[in-house]
Backbone as CSV, one residue per row, in Angstrom:
resi,resn,N_x,N_y,N_z,CA_x,CA_y,CA_z,C_x,C_y,C_z
1,UNK,166.289,200.012,207.235,165.516,198.958,206.567,165.404,199.235,205.070
2,UNK,165.295,200.536,204.728,165.137,200.856,203.319,166.364,200.438,202.509
3,UNK,167.527,200.455,203.171,168.741,200.078,202.445,168.851,198.600,202.172
4,UNK,167.962,197.791,202.797,168.083,196.340,202.611,167.563,195.888,201.259
5,UNK,166.715,196.681,200.614,166.131,196.250,199.341,167.197,196.125,198.260
6,UNK,168.039,197.147,198.050,169.095,197.011,197.054,170.015,195.842,197.359
7,UNK,170.275,195.602,198.658,171.156,194.500,199.018,170.584,193.185,198.542
8,UNK,169.268,193.013,198.709,168.637,191.780,198.261,168.736,191.658,196.746
9,UNK,168.479,192.815,196.039,168.539,192.802,194.585,169.932,192.443,194.095
10,UNK,170.949,193.039,194.742,172.321,192.766,194.333,172.683,191.316,194.608
11,UNK,172.288,190.808,195.758,172.661,189.450,196.117,171.957,188.422,195.252
12,UNK,170.816,188.812,194.631,170.093,187.855,193.795,170.690,187.748,192.399
13,UNK,171.536,188.723,192.028,172.057,188.738,190.685,172.896,187.494,190.365
14,UNK,173.810,187.082,191.231,174.559,185.857,190.936,173.660,184.637,190.805
15,UNK,172.589,184.624,191.568,171.676,183.482,191.487,171.039,183.421,190.105
16,UNK,170.619,184.603,189.601,170.022,184.652,188.274,171.039,184.226,187.218
17,UNK,172.248,184.718,187.364,173.284,184.361,186.399,173.578,182.873,186.432
18,UNK,173.601,182.309,187.631,173.841,180.878,187.766,172.707,180.082,187.121
19,UNK,171.481,180.574,187.301,170.332,179.886,186.701,170.419,179.926,185.182
20,UNK,170.805,181.086,184.642,170.937,181.191,183.193,172.043,180.287,182.675
21,UNK,173.142,180.232,183.400,174.237,179.355,182.987,173.804,177.903,183.006
22,UNK,173.050,177.538,184.077,172.558,176.162,184.150,171.620,175.859,182.996
23,UNK,170.778,176.831,182.637,169.860,176.641,181.525,170.625,176.488,180.217
24,UNK,171.663,177.313,180.055,172.473,177.210,178.839,173.160,175.851,178.765
25,UNK,173.676,175.385,179.914,174.316,174.078,179.943,173.320,172.986,179.607
26,UNK,172.136,173.112,180.190,171.102,172.122,179.891,170.738,172.129,178.424
27,UNK,170.676,173.322,177.845,170.380,173.425,176.425,171.459,172.753,175.595
28,UNK,172.702,172.947,175.986,173.796,172.305,175.271,173.692,170.793,175.344
29,UNK,173.326,170.292,176.524,173.177,168.840,176.661,172.029,168.322,175.815
30,UNK,170.944,169.103,175.752,169.843,168.719,174.874,170.320,168.701,173.430
31,UNK,171.067,169.740,173.081,171.589,169.805,171.717,172.459,168.602,171.419
32,UNK,173.308,168.250,172.375,174.207,167.127,172.157,173.439,165.840,171.935
33,UNK,172.309,165.709,172.598,171.520,164.496,172.426,170.935,164.401,171.022
34,UNK,170.782,165.567,170.373,170.254,165.570,169.003,171.359,165.390,167.968
35,UNK,172.584,165.744,168.333,173.644,165.795,167.341,174.092,164.406,166.918
36,UNK,174.558,164.286,165.658,174.950,162.991,165.145,176.211,162.467,165.800
37,UNK,176.228,161.198,166.058,177.432,160.532,166.517,178.018,159.772,165.346
38,UNK,179.291,159.428,165.413,179.864,158.671,164.311,179.107,157.377,164.100
39,UNK,178.904,156.975,162.852,178.179,155.745,162.573,178.843,154.556,163.248
40,UNK,178.030,153.662,163.741,178.562,152.499,164.436,178.525,151.261,163.565
41,UNK,177.873,151.346,162.418,177.819,150.216,161.508,177.787,150.727,160.084
42,UNK,178.251,149.885,159.177,178.278,150.285,157.779,176.885,150.664,157.315
43,UNK,176.812,151.830,156.651,175.543,152.263,156.101,174.670,153.015,157.077
44,UNK,175.043,153.086,158.367,174.218,153.810,159.323,174.348,155.296,159.075
45,UNK,173.300,156.045,159.356,173.279,157.477,159.079,172.881,158.237,160.330
46,UNK,173.771,159.098,160.866,173.405,159.906,162.022,172.225,160.801,161.693
47,UNK,171.410,161.066,162.678,170.233,161.899,162.488,170.529,163.337,162.891
48,UNK,169.993,164.262,162.133,170.073,165.684,162.445,168.649,166.216,162.347
49,UNK,168.147,166.889,163.387,166.763,167.357,163.346,166.571,168.455,162.317
50,UNK,165.343,168.609,161.859,165.000,169.738,161.013,165.198,171.034,161.801
51,UNK,165.488,172.142,161.103,165.726,173.399,161.823,164.604,173.775,162.785
52,UNK,163.353,173.544,162.398,162.249,173.884,163.296,162.289,173.083,164.578
53,UNK,162.589,171.800,164.475,162.717,170.958,165.665,163.911,171.392,166.501
54,UNK,165.005,171.736,165.820,166.194,172.189,166.546,165.915,173.470,167.322
55,UNK,165.109,174.368,166.743,164.782,175.607,167.455,163.990,175.321,168.728
56,UNK,163.100,174.360,168.672,162.361,173.985,169.885,163.304,173.433,170.942
57,UNK,164.260,172.639,170.519,165.214,172.061,171.466,166.152,173.113,172.037
58,UNK,166.353,174.225,171.306,167.304,175.247,171.752,166.786,176.055,172.932
59,UNK,165.490,176.046,173.168,164.907,176.782,174.296,165.311,178.250,174.278
60,UNK,165.385,178.822,173.097,165.740,180.235,172.971,167.217,180.484,172.746
61,UNK,168.044,179.472,172.915,169.484,179.633,172.720,169.848,179.177,171.309
62,UNK,169.200,179.788,170.308,169.378,179.360,168.925,170.828,179.488,168.465
63,UNK,171.467,180.604,168.805,172.847,180.826,168.364,173.793,179.811,168.976
64,UNK,173.551,179.460,170.228,174.395,178.470,170.895,174.312,177.122,170.185
65,UNK,173.100,176.695,169.897,172.918,175.416,169.225,173.436,175.482,167.792
66,UNK,173.258,176.631,167.132,173.790,176.807,165.787,175.302,176.639,165.785
67,UNK,175.981,177.236,166.763,177.437,177.100,166.852,177.846,175.646,167.037
68,UNK,177.056,174.921,167.790,177.376,173.524,168.052,177.293,172.709,166.751
69,UNK,176.225,172.918,166.000,176.103,172.222,164.726,177.210,172.639,163.769
70,UNK,177.578,173.911,163.821,178.641,174.403,162.948,179.956,173.698,163.247
71,UNK,180.269,173.524,164.525,181.489,172.807,164.885,181.457,171.378,164.369
72,UNK,180.291,170.758,164.432,180.178,169.397,163.927,180.353,169.341,162.408
73,UNK,179.838,170.341,161.700,180.006,170.385,160.253,181.471,170.556,159.880
74,UNK,182.160,171.458,160.584,183.586,171.662,160.328,184.361,170.382,160.625
75,UNK,183.999,169.718,161.689,184.656,168.463,162.042,184.441,167.410,160.955
76,UNK,183.280,167.429,160.332,182.963,166.428,159.316,183.858,166.545,158.090
77,UNK,184.431,167.731,157.847,185.332,167.880,156.699,186.785,168.011,157.118
78,UNK,187.044,168.351,158.385,188.405,168.618,158.796,189.049,167.554,159.647
79,UNK,188.296,166.559,160.073,188.850,165.490,160.882,189.836,164.658,160.074
80,UNK,190.801,164.066,160.756,191.832,163.288,160.083,191.237,162.140,159.276
81,UNK,190.101,161.618,159.717,189.462,160.493,159.023,188.213,160.945,158.254
82,UNK,188.121,162.232,157.973,186.925,162.756,157.306,186.826,162.244,155.877
83,UNK,185.599,162.072,155.423,185.320,161.684,154.040,184.190,162.572,153.536
84,UNK,184.509,163.814,153.138,183.448,164.775,152.769,182.524,164.285,151.669
85,UNK,183.059,163.532,150.726,182.209,163.066,149.632,181.142,162.115,150.163
86,UNK,181.554,161.154,150.988,180.593,160.198,151.531,179.653,160.853,152.525
87,UNK,180.149,161.875,153.224,179.361,162.513,154.277,178.615,163.750,153.797
88,UNK,178.574,163.992,152.491,177.919,165.201,151.973,176.467,165.341,152.438
89,UNK,175.650,164.270,152.439,174.276,164.443,152.940,174.238,164.883,154.400
90,UNK,175.119,164.313,155.233,175.181,164.711,156.634,175.629,166.159,156.774
91,UNK,176.668,166.545,156.016,177.162,167.921,156.072,176.056,168.882,155.658
92,UNK,175.296,168.499,154.636,174.187,169.348,154.198,173.149,169.540,155.286
93,UNK,172.789,168.465,155.985,171.786,168.587,157.059,172.322,169.437,158.206
94,UNK,173.601,169.281,158.523,174.188,170.080,159.599,174.172,171.565,159.248
95,UNK,174.561,171.895,158.010,174.601,173.303,157.617,173.193,173.878,157.548
96,UNK,172.216,173.091,157.093,170.837,173.575,157.086,170.373,173.867,158.513
97,UNK,170.807,173.045,159.466,170.466,173.318,160.862,171.145,174.597,161.339
98,UNK,172.409,174.796,160.937,173.159,175.993,161.348,172.439,177.255,160.887
99,UNK,172.127,177.325,159.585,171.537,178.553,159.049,170.054,178.656,159.389
100,UNK,169.419,177.526,159.694,168.033,177.586,160.129,167.901,178.167,161.519
101,UNK,168.882,177.871,162.374,168.881,178.397,163.736,169.385,179.837,163.785
102,UNK,170.374,180.151,162.971,170.964,181.493,162.987,171.213,181.938,161.549
103,UNK,170.196,182.462,160.886,170.338,182.804,159.463,171.264,183.969,159.190
104,UNK,171.698,184.685,160.235,172.567,185.843,160.018,174.036,185.465,159.960
105,UNK,174.349,184.191,160.107,175.735,183.770,159.934,176.146,184.024,158.490
106,UNK,177.435,183.941,158.229,177.925,184.309,156.909,178.587,183.132,156.198
107,UNK,179.725,182.700,156.706,180.527,181.694,156.009,179.807,180.360,155.791
108,UNK,178.980,179.861,156.698,178.357,178.545,156.462,177.613,178.418,155.143
109,UNK,177.077,179.517,154.614,176.374,179.427,153.333,177.329,178.983,152.229
110,UNK,178.483,179.606,152.153,179.439,179.240,151.102,180.177,177.950,151.446
111,UNK,180.266,177.632,152.715,180.801,176.338,153.133,179.982,175.221,152.485
112,UNK,178.670,175.357,152.494,177.800,174.357,151.871,178.059,174.286,150.373
113,UNK,178.206,175.451,149.740,178.447,175.468,148.306,179.741,174.751,147.958
114,UNK,180.752,174.901,148.806,182.054,174.312,148.532,182.084,172.807,148.767
115,UNK,181.432,172.358,149.836,181.634,170.981,150.261,180.551,170.012,149.815
116,UNK,179.368,170.480,149.448,178.342,169.509,149.076,177.836,169.669,147.658
117,UNK,178.118,170.805,146.991,177.657,170.966,145.615,178.320,169.956,144.692
118,UNK,179.542,169.544,145.045,180.316,168.693,144.158,179.874,167.237,144.179
119,UNK,178.927,166.894,145.032,178.511,165.509,145.177,177.118,165.334,144.574
120,UNK,176.956,164.396,143.636,175.638,164.187,143.036,174.568,163.969,144.098
121,UNK,173.431,164.608,143.916,172.324,164.459,144.851,172.286,165.509,145.939
122,UNK,173.368,166.252,146.125,173.418,167.248,147.192,173.335,168.675,146.683
123,UNK,173.270,168.860,145.368,173.233,170.210,144.814,171.979,170.949,145.270
124,UNK,170.839,170.247,145.322,169.607,170.910,145.738,169.715,171.427,147.168
125,UNK,170.361,170.640,148.034,170.563,171.100,149.412,171.426,172.351,149.425
126,UNK,172.520,172.327,148.677,173.395,173.500,148.609,172.640,174.714,148.091
127,UNK,171.797,174.516,147.093,171.052,175.643,146.542,170.044,176.202,147.541
128,UNK,169.404,175.328,148.317,168.489,175.827,149.355,169.240,176.690,150.362
129,UNK,170.416,176.241,150.747,171.221,177.002,151.708,171.625,178.338,151.102
130,UNK,172.087,178.327,149.850,172.519,179.561,149.205,171.356,180.529,148.993
131,UNK,170.185,180.007,148.653,169.014,180.880,148.513,168.675,181.554,149.833
132,UNK,168.853,180.831,150.937,168.634,181.441,152.251,169.699,182.498,152.520
133,UNK,170.929,182.221,152.086,171.992,183.210,152.236,171.688,184.485,151.477
134,UNK,171.174,184.356,150.254,170.802,185.530,149.464,169.694,186.316,150.161
135,UNK,168.736,185.591,150.744,167.615,186.261,151.406,168.068,187.060,152.624
136,UNK,169.027,186.538,153.391,169.467,187.207,154.615,170.689,188.095,154.416
137,UNK,171.392,187.901,153.292,172.555,188.745,152.975,172.424,189.225,151.535
138,UNK,171.404,190.014,151.227,171.123,190.392,149.838,172.202,191.270,149.206
139,UNK,173.067,191.863,150.018,174.094,192.747,149.471,175.438,192.065,149.302
140,UNK,175.513,190.759,149.524,176.750,190.000,149.363,176.713,189.294,148.009
141,UNK,177.642,189.622,147.129,177.641,189.059,145.782,178.014,187.594,145.755
142,UNK,178.714,187.125,146.796,179.296,185.778,146.725,178.249,184.674,146.731
143,UNK,177.224,184.769,147.569,176.195,183.730,147.594,175.477,183.648,146.256
144,UNK,175.215,184.813,145.658,174.563,184.822,144.347,175.460,184.180,143.287
145,UNK,176.754,184.456,143.380,177.678,183.883,142.401,177.709,182.357,142.508
146,UNK,177.837,181.821,143.718,177.868,180.371,143.887,176.554,179.736,143.437
147,UNK,175.438,180.389,143.717,174.150,179.863,143.289,174.051,179.872,141.764
148,UNK,174.538,180.933,141.149,174.559,181.007,139.694,175.425,179.893,139.114
149,UNK,176.584,179.690,139.697,177.479,178.625,139.235,176.807,177.262,139.314
150,UNK,176.128,176.976,140.414,175.463,175.681,140.564,174.405,175.467,139.489
151,UNK,173.642,176.518,139.176,172.636,176.386,138.125,173.299,176.088,136.774
152,UNK,174.379,176.785,136.504,175.052,176.594,135.220,175.766,175.252,135.147
153,UNK,176.543,174.949,136.151,177.485,173.840,136.068,176.834,172.491,136.362
154,UNK,175.907,172.468,137.293,175.345,171.198,137.733,173.921,170.946,137.260
155,UNK,173.179,172.020,136.952,171.781,171.845,136.577,171.514,172.144,135.104
156,UNK,172.559,172.416,134.329,172.422,172.619,132.889,171.471,173.789,132.577
157,UNK,171.454,174.805,133.410,170.434,175.846,133.290,171.097,177.220,133.215
158,UNK,171.496,177.596,131.993,172.172,178.882,131.814,171.241,180.048,132.090
159,UNK,169.963,179.896,131.783,169.005,180.987,132.004,168.891,181.307,133.501
160,UNK,168.747,180.275,134.343,168.664,180.509,135.789,169.984,181.041,136.321
161,UNK,171.090,180.569,135.750,172.401,181.062,136.180,172.509,182.562,135.932
162,UNK,172.068,183.008,134.760,172.112,184.443,134.448,171.183,185.225,135.366
163,UNK,170.008,184.672,135.643,169.048,185.358,136.521,169.627,185.553,137.916
164,UNK,170.313,184.553,138.445,170.882,184.673,139.786,172.093,185.597,139.812
165,UNK,172.848,185.614,138.723,174.073,186.413,138.691,173.790,187.895,138.476
166,UNK,172.761,188.219,137.739,172.520,189.613,137.357,172.480,190.574,138.547
167,UNK,171.750,190.289,139.646,171.746,191.249,140.759,173.108,191.415,141.412
168,UNK,173.985,190.418,141.287,175.292,190.506,141.941,176.208,191.500,141.249
169,UNK,175.998,191.730,139.975,176.917,192.566,139.198,177.010,193.977,139.757
170,UNK,175.893,194.527,140.215,175.860,195.924,140.660,176.144,196.087,142.159
171,UNK,176.392,195.005,142.881,176.595,195.103,144.326,177.978,195.635,144.657
172,UNK,178.083,196.356,145.754,179.380,196.850,146.209,180.316,195.686,146.471
173,UNK,181.542,195.821,145.984,182.542,194.785,146.198,182.548,193.691,145.159
174,UNK,181.556,193.671,144.271,181.510,192.634,143.241,182.625,192.871,142.228
175,UNK,183.348,191.832,141.845,184.420,192.004,140.858,183.866,192.516,139.538
176,UNK,184.650,193.333,138.847,184.175,193.932,137.604,183.931,192.884,136.529
177,UNK,184.621,191.751,136.613,184.477,190.751,135.556,183.151,190.002,135.637
178,UNK,182.371,190.194,136.720,181.062,189.541,136.771,180.159,190.038,135.642
179,UNK,180.285,191.311,135.283,179.485,191.849,134.191,179.827,191.166,132.876
180,UNK,181.118,190.945,132.639,181.537,190.259,131.415,181.058,188.811,131.424
181,UNK,181.120,188.182,132.604,180.642,186.808,132.714,179.152,186.728,132.417
182,UNK,178.391,187.684,132.937,176.949,187.689,132.687,176.659,187.843,131.199
183,UNK,177.368,188.765,130.541,177.152,188.970,129.108,177.499,187.711,128.323
184,UNK,178.597,187.076,128.678,179.007,185.852,127.991,178.022,184.722,128.246
185,UNK,177.511,184.663,129.472,176.551,183.624,129.825,175.282,183.757,128.992
186,UNK,174.816,184.976,128.822,173.610,185.200,128.033,173.836,184.933,126.550
187,UNK,175.042,185.223,126.087,175.306,185.082,124.652,175.669,183.661,124.259
188,UNK,176.369,182.963,125.143,176.947,181.687,124.755,176.383,180.490,125.506
189,UNK,175.623,180.725,126.555,175.006,179.612,127.278,176.013,178.655,127.858
190,UNK,176.057,177.416,127.320,176.901,176.375,127.883,178.281,176.282,127.268
191,UNK,178.815,177.379,126.777,180.109,177.392,126.118,181.245,177.097,127.101
192,UNK,182.332,176.529,126.566,183.514,176.250,127.391,184.070,177.519,128.029
193,UNK,184.015,178.643,127.287,184.564,179.883,127.827,183.780,180.343,129.056
194,UNK,182.477,180.093,129.085,181.681,180.459,130.253,182.090,179.605,131.443
195,UNK,182.226,178.299,131.232,182.665,177.417,132.310,184.025,177.850,132.836
196,UNK,184.928,178.207,131.919,186.259,178.635,132.338,186.192,179.912,133.160
197,UNK,185.334,180.847,132.764,185.212,182.108,133.507,184.716,181.861,134.924
198,UNK,183.712,181.008,135.076,183.247,180.655,136.414,184.380,180.037,137.237
199,UNK,185.056,179.063,136.657,186.075,178.323,137.403,187.264,179.202,137.769
200,UNK,187.608,180.137,136.898,188.693,181.066,137.225,188.319,181.924,138.429
201,UNK,187.057,182.366,138.479,186.589,183.148,139.625,186.627,182.316,140.895
202,UNK,186.165,181.078,140.801,186.174,180.197,141.964,187.604,179.941,142.441
203,UNK,188.514,179.727,141.514,189.897,179.472,141.895,190.516,180.681,142.587
204,UNK,190.217,181.885,142.068,190.760,183.106,142.690,190.224,183.307,144.096
205,UNK,188.996,182.860,144.357,188.363,183.081,145.652,188.305,181.820,146.498
206,UNK,189.032,180.787,146.123,189.001,179.529,146.874,189.500,179.749,148.302
207,UNK,188.823,179.174,149.295,189.213,179.391,150.688,190.381,178.531,151.142
208,UNK,190.767,177.545,150.339,191.856,176.664,150.754,192.494,176.063,149.509
209,UNK,193.668,175.462,149.707,194.421,174.909,148.588,193.701,173.724,147.957
210,UNK,192.940,172.977,148.760,192.240,171.805,148.237,191.251,172.213,147.157
211,UNK,190.369,173.170,147.467,189.376,173.584,146.484,190.029,174.318,145.314
212,UNK,191.069,175.090,145.574,191.759,175.763,144.486,192.310,174.744,143.491
213,UNK,192.883,173.653,144.013,193.419,172.613,143.138,192.313,171.945,142.330
214,UNK,191.138,171.760,142.929,190.019,171.149,142.210,189.577,172.034,141.043
215,UNK,189.454,173.333,141.296,189.030,174.245,140.235,190.087,174.346,139.145
216,UNK,191.352,174.378,139.534,192.418,174.449,138.532,192.485,173.163,137.719
217,UNK,192.160,172.029,138.354,192.099,170.769,137.620,191.005,170.804,136.559
218,UNK,189.848,171.371,136.921,188.765,171.489,135.949,189.159,172.430,134.812
219,UNK,189.881,173.510,135.135,190.365,174.411,134.089,191.341,173.695,133.162
220,UNK,192.151,172.822,133.726,193.079,172.039,132.919,192.307,171.126,131.959
221,UNK,191.222,170.535,132.439,190.403,169.691,131.564,189.792,170.507,130.423
222,UNK,189.399,171.744,130.718,188.834,172.594,129.672,189.871,172.880,128.595
223,UNK,191.100,173.181,129.005,192.155,173.432,128.029,192.409,172.191,127.178
224,UNK,192.398,171.019,127.814,192.584,169.768,127.076,191.428,169.542,126.108
225,UNK,190.212,169.882,126.545,189.036,169.719,125.688,189.120,170.631,124.467
226,UNK,189.648,171.840,124.634,189.789,172.740,123.482,190.674,172.099,122.405
227,UNK,191.759,171.479,122.849,192.656,170.823,121.896,191.980,169.625,121.245
228,UNK,191.222,168.880,122.049,190.511,167.724,121.503,189.483,168.154,120.458
229,UNK,188.845,169.288,120.675,187.870,169.775,119.696,188.561,170.199,118.397
230,UNK,189.761,170.728,118.522,190.519,171.053,117.316,190.846,169.784,116.539
231,UNK,191.144,168.722,117.264,191.398,167.439,116.609,190.123,166.888,115.972
232,UNK,188.978,167.144,116.596,187.706,166.736,115.982,187.522,167.403,114.630
233,UNK,187.861,168.686,114.562,187.721,169.405,113.295,188.663,168.827,112.238
234,UNK,189.881,168.498,112.668,190.827,167.893,111.732,190.331,166.512,111.291
235,UNK,189.711,165.788,112.183,189.178,164.464,111.836,188.065,164.580,110.802
236,UNK,187.191,165.572,110.971,186.126,165.790,109.999,186.717,166.125,108.626
237,UNK,187.786,166.943,108.620,188.451,167.280,107.354,189.095,166.041,106.739
238,UNK,189.644,165.182,107.562,190.265,163.946,107.075,189.224,163.053,106.403
239,UNK,188.076,162.919,107.038,187.016,162.088,106.454,186.569,162.639,105.106
240,UNK,186.427,163.963,105.050,185.967,164.582,103.809,186.990,164.402,102.692
241,UNK,188.267,164.542,103.043,189.311,164.450,102.025,189.550,163.012,101.581
242,UNK,189.509,162.077,102.519,189.929,160.714,102.214,188.782,159.714,102.078
243,UNK,187.583,160.141,102.418,186.443,159.253,102.288,186.430,158.120,103.296
244,UNK,187.188,158.239,104.341,187.219,157.220,105.383,187.674,157.860,106.684
245,UNK,187.550,157.116,107.772,187.941,157.632,109.082,189.386,157.257,109.386
246,UNK,189.930,157.873,110.386,191.285,157.555,110.831,191.293,156.226,111.585
247,UNK,192.426,155.544,111.543,192.615,154.347,112.353,193.225,154.692,113.706
248,UNK,194.015,155.748,113.717,194.624,156.253,114.948,194.774,157.751,114.809
249,UNK,194.929,158.420,115.920,194.952,159.886,115.891,196.134,160.398,115.075
250,UNK,197.243,159.674,115.107,198.435,160.104,114.377,198.194,160.217,112.874
251,UNK,197.150,159.529,112.342,196.858,159.607,110.908,196.536,161.031,110.467
252,UNK,196.092,161.862,111.417,195.742,163.237,111.062,196.951,164.036,110.601
253,UNK,198.138,163.635,111.041,199.344,164.406,110.732,200.429,163.563,110.076
254,UNK,200.088,162.388,109.572,201.089,161.540,108.929,200.460,160.821,107.742
255,UNK,201.303,160.406,106.804,200.808,159.684,105.642,200.284,160.619,104.571
256,UNK,199.957,160.054,103.433,199.522,160.882,102.293,198.180,161.571,102.513
257,UNK,197.365,161.060,103.420,196.053,161.667,103.639,196.008,162.661,104.788
258,UNK,197.170,163.059,105.287,197.196,163.922,106.470,196.554,165.270,106.181
259,UNK,195.968,165.859,107.238,195.288,167.158,107.108,195.870,168.199,108.061
260,UNK,196.883,167.827,108.818,197.508,168.758,109.768,199.014,168.553,109.730
261,UNK,199.790,169.622,109.866,201.247,169.475,109.852,201.774,168.723,111.072
262,UNK,201.062,168.828,112.189,201.478,168.137,113.414,200.303,168.083,114.385
263,UNK,200.324,167.129,115.280,199.300,167.060,116.318,199.624,168.052,117.416
264,UNK,198.626,168.660,118.024,198.905,169.507,119.188,199.462,168.649,120.325
265,UNK,200.375,169.215,121.063,200.973,168.473,122.173,199.923,168.207,123.243
266,UNK,199.833,166.959,123.693,198.958,166.654,124.827,199.550,167.352,126.043
267,UNK,198.762,168.173,126.765,199.320,169.062,127.797,200.090,168.368,128.907
268,UNK,199.845,167.087,129.140,200.470,166.397,130.265,201.584,165.457,129.818
269,UNK,201.901,165.512,128.501,202.945,164.646,127.990,202.469,163.235,127.712
270,UNK,201.150,163.016,127.721,200.605,161.703,127.431,200.247,161.638,125.944
271,UNK,199.214,160.916,125.562,198.931,160.701,124.153,197.484,161.051,123.820
272,UNK,197.247,161.318,122.529,195.892,161.410,122.000,195.526,160.038,121.445
273,UNK,194.400,159.494,121.899,193.991,158.158,121.492,192.505,158.154,121.140
274,UNK,192.079,157.091,120.463,190.656,156.880,120.226,190.105,156.208,121.480
275,UNK,189.198,156.893,122.161,188.705,156.408,123.444,187.258,155.970,123.400
276,UNK,186.593,156.000,124.544,185.193,155.573,124.636,184.297,156.349,123.671
277,UNK,183.371,155.637,123.043,182.468,156.293,122.107,183.118,156.716,120.818
278,UNK,184.305,156.143,120.513,185.038,156.466,119.286,185.471,157.925,119.245
279,UNK,185.630,158.528,120.408,186.021,159.938,120.485,187.527,160.059,120.682
280,UNK,188.088,161.135,120.182,189.496,161.441,120.446,189.603,161.987,121.861
281,UNK,190.442,161.344,122.679,190.593,161.759,124.071,192.065,161.804,124.434
282,UNK,192.342,162.547,125.494,193.660,162.499,126.112,193.744,161.234,126.954
283,UNK,194.830,160.479,126.795,194.963,159.271,127.604,195.186,159.600,129.072
284,UNK,195.526,160.847,129.373,195.679,161.257,130.772,194.336,161.249,131.483
285,UNK,193.286,161.734,130.814,191.955,161.783,131.410,191.101,160.572,131.046
286,UNK,191.207,160.102,129.813,190.436,158.943,129.406,188.990,159.236,129.053
287,UNK,188.596,160.499,129.042,187.227,160.873,128.691,187.234,162.302,128.193
288,UNK,186.167,162.693,127.530,186.016,164.067,127.090,185.371,164.894,128.185
289,UNK,185.751,166.151,128.235,185.181,167.070,129.213,183.747,167.406,128.837
290,UNK,182.879,167.425,129.826,181.488,167.816,129.608,181.107,168.856,130.660
291,UNK,180.644,170.008,130.216,180.136,171.009,131.147,178.944,170.418,131.875
292,UNK,178.847,170.765,133.157,177.750,170.289,134.005,177.929,168.849,134.448
293,UNK,179.096,168.249,134.204,179.336,166.876,134.633,179.884,166.902,136.042
294,UNK,179.145,166.366,137.013,179.570,166.447,138.401,180.827,165.646,138.680
295,UNK,181.200,164.768,137.773,182.421,164.015,137.983,183.652,164.903,137.831
296,UNK,183.487,166.081,137.203,184.632,166.951,136.983,185.174,167.496,138.298
297,UNK,184.286,167.901,139.209,184.714,168.391,140.515,184.365,167.316,141.532
298,UNK,185.185,166.286,141.590,184.749,165.088,142.298,185.573,164.767,143.531
299,UNK,186.058,165.785,144.224,186.695,165.586,145.522,187.685,164.430,145.525
300,UNK,188.691,164.548,144.675,189.754,163.568,144.733,189.511,162.324,143.910
301,UNK,188.721,162.404,142.838,188.490,161.213,142.022,189.756,160.851,141.267
302,UNK,190.028,159.546,141.082,191.222,159.140,140.350,191.074,159.409,138.873
303,UNK,192.163,159.578,138.205,192.144,159.737,136.759,191.744,158.422,136.117
304,UNK,191.054,158.522,134.999,190.605,157.323,134.312,191.558,156.889,133.210
305,UNK,192.578,157.691,132.942,193.409,157.436,131.789,194.113,156.101,131.817
306,UNK,194.460,155.583,132.996,195.231,154.362,133.076,194.467,153.168,132.548
307,UNK,193.147,153.302,132.331,192.370,152.194,131.836,192.462,152.072,130.317
308,UNK,193.050,153.063,129.650,193.091,153.050,128.201,194.409,152.453,127.726
309,UNK,194.322,151.787,126.578,195.527,151.280,125.972,196.392,152.460,125.559
310,UNK,197.676,152.325,125.753,198.586,153.395,125.376,198.453,154.607,126.264
311,UNK,198.106,154.418,127.542,197.837,155.561,128.398,199.057,156.096,129.102
312,UNK,200.178,155.412,129.028,201.346,155.879,129.749,201.975,157.043,129.023
313,UNK,202.704,157.898,129.770,203.355,159.040,129.118,204.356,158.576,128.085
314,UNK,204.550,159.403,127.082,205.526,159.073,126.063,206.940,159.263,126.591
């Protein structure tokens, strides 16, 4: 008779396991009922619960539900019909649910920085996620770097950018150039060279070709802006020498009042023209580069140059 007790204990083990599996399945079904479905009408917005509500629905299976939301977030950017720019608010809510349920995850923090920071109105969400990443992964330099970049590039706040970047400089694995970036940030604030340094770092660490191309495109705009600023200086010299403004950009290097031996080559083979606001612009871009302008990293935005007269390549 004494031997029957272990037998009962052993035989009950599958029952317990089956009960746990059923509970996990039930939790998944509860989770699914909370998860967003594709919109059924124009302008409709799927609902995603707040992390606290999601934790109640998880019934203790926080990691399971976190994984489910994570899959939905990945689907929102990787599906054949995905529109990350339009879905940035949804992606932000999904990632907040992911890290709210399981704050020890790693990649979702930077996933938010990559996919929603570039959309106006979603930077604050990305920053909340990154701040949580810093709190739970204080020894990882990357979350601090992305948070610093967002402050500098999107919020016009070089002081906060330097504050967030400073602790990252001394962390194990942090690139040595972060120290130089911090020094430049403190000395130059919103300078083009600071923006270029950030973007070069982002391009080197880009997780995919899409984001790498976006950062390299912004770097290309910075190089074009440097040339445009040189033309601004020549224009100021022209006004001083001739007592009048130019009628076209070519006047800077032609005619008796010229102040330059030649115009710098437009990097894309297009033209330098007088554009919006009476500014000298590249007809390829159609506007001047502005640091902190969210249109610069705009997830596939079309070039504006075709709207300008004389915008075709030479």
